[in-house]
N, C-alpha and C positions, 0 to 999 in steps of 0.2 A: 511480740508474738506470744500467745498464751499468757498475756499479762506481763511479760518481760520484754525488755528492749532487745530487738534482733539485730542481725548484721546482714549486709548485702549479699555475702557469699554463703549464708546459712542455708543448709538443706531443709526443705519443707517436707513434712510427712503428712499423710492424709488426715490424721487426727489433729494437726496443728491449726489454730485459728490466728489469722493475721489482721491487725487493725492499724490504720493510718489516721491519725488525728481523730480517734474515736470511732471511725467508720470501719465496719467489717468489710475487708476486700477478699478474704478467703475464709469460708466457714470450716469449722472442724467437721470432718466426716468420719464417723465411726462405723465399723461394719455392723451389719444386722444379722442376728442369729435367731431363728424362730423355731419353736416346736409347734406342730400343727396336728390336731386329731382329725385325720381325714375320714369322712364318712364314706360309706359304700356309695358308688355311683359317680364319684369325682375321679376324673382322669388325672394321672400324674404327669401333666404336661402344661407348659406355659403357652402353648399354641392357641391363640384366640379363635382360630377357625374350628377348633374342636369343642363341641358342646360340653358343658360342665367341667371346664378346665381349672387348674390351680389359680391362675391369675384372677378369675372371677370369684372363686371361692374365698380367697384370702383378702383380696381387695385392699392392698396397701400401695402407697406411692413409690416406695423403693423397689428396685428390681432385685428379686431374690431368686435363687435357683435351688431346685430340690437335690438333695444328696441321695441319689438312688431313686428307685421307683417303688410303687405299691400298686398292684393291679386294681382295676376298676371295681371288682367285686369285693376287694378286701378293704379293711379299715384299720385305723390305728395311727401310730406315731410316724410323722415325717419331719425331717430336719431340712430347713431351708436357710440359705445364707447368700450374701454377696461377697463373702470372703473367698476369693478364688484360690488362695493358697490352701486353706482347710478343705475346700471342695475337692481339689486335686489330690491331696494327701489321702482322703478317705476313699475316693473312687479308684485310685491307682495304687493303693497300699499293697505291698507284698505280704505283710503280716496278716494273719487271719483275724478278722474283726467280727465280733459277735453281734447278732441281731436275734431278738427273742420274740416268740409268737405264742398266742393262745389259739388253739385250733379245735373246732367242734366238727365231728363227722356224722354221717347219717345213720350209722348203726354201731353197736357195741364193739369196742376195740378188743383184740386178743393180745395175749402176751407176745405171741409170735410177730404180730404187726408192730408192736412197740419196739421189739428187738430189731426188726428190719429197718424201721425208721432211724433207729440209733446207729446201726452198723453201716447204713448206706444202701441205696437202691439205684439200679441202672435206669437212668432216664435220658432221653436224647442222645443215646450212645455213650454216655459216661456215667461212672458210679459216683454218687454224691459222697461228700466227705462225711466221716462219722460225726454225729451230733449228740447233744445231751437231750434226752427225751424223758419226760415224767408224766405219767397218767394221772389226771385229776379226778375224773369220774368215768362212768361207763363209755361216754362218747367224746370226752374232752381231754386234750393233752397239751403240755407245754413243751416247746422245742426251741433249742438255741442253735442257730446255724452260723457257720463261718464262711459261707459262700452265698452268692445270690443268683442262681440260675433262673431263667425265665419261668415264672409260675412254679417254682421248685416244689413247694409244699403240696400244692394241688396235684402236681404230676406224681409225686411220691405216693400220696394217698390213693390216687386213681389206680396206680400200678398194683396196689394191695387190695383193690376192690372197694374202696371207700370214696364217697363224695363229700367234699368239704362244704359244710353248711355255713360256718362262720370262721373267719380268719382275722385276727387282730394282732398287729405288731405292737408290743408293749415296751420294747427297749431297742435303742441303737447305741452300741458301745456302752458308754456310761450314762447316756441320756435316757430317762424313763418317761413313759406316758403319764404315769401317776393319775391324778384325778382331773386332768384337763378335759373339759366337756367335749362331747362329740361336735365337730364342726367349728370349734374354737381354736385360736392360736394364742401364743404368748411369747414374749421375749425371754431368751435364756438369761440366767443370772451369771455373774462373773465366775463363780465357782464351776458352773456347768461348762462354760466356755474354756476355762483353764484345763479342766479334766479332759475334754475332747482334744484339745491341742496336745496335751501330754500323751494321750493314747495313740496319737497319730504321728508322734515323733520317732523316727527310726533310731 
């Protein structure tokens, strides 16, 4: 097993490879972790019945699942994995986990609007958590959220009289979009996987 002699009562792990007389009878199975730069127009679903779904867009042989959603009109970083443990920890974590976005709206931002976005706005009957907001130019700002209400940023902007023209997610926890081209995906490196695991450990 894994190049060493095994025993009959030895526990097998998913990453273990087992050979008998040189023949592989159990292949090593490592979890898959992908960073994907979702373009606008792709639905954050694996349902093949829905047009422009993630399965068609990514087109890999392994079954991977999105960690959270990104609405059809938005673009940017998505994390996909077949690691059920990490998936559960991120989706059901009680600690506040950061997601960072770049947002462009349809007309110039006011200081009052920036303050309201940072302090929290009542949408869908509840006030959003305070967030970090930094204005980048007349119509663009950076925002870091620690919650993921449905279409949260778009609803917050609409409440203040703004229409979102472009919304890009650039970071999930410690994982950054970087220079990953639009529509492309890549495997996470060991350091990125380790950091994600550490950030989701209670």
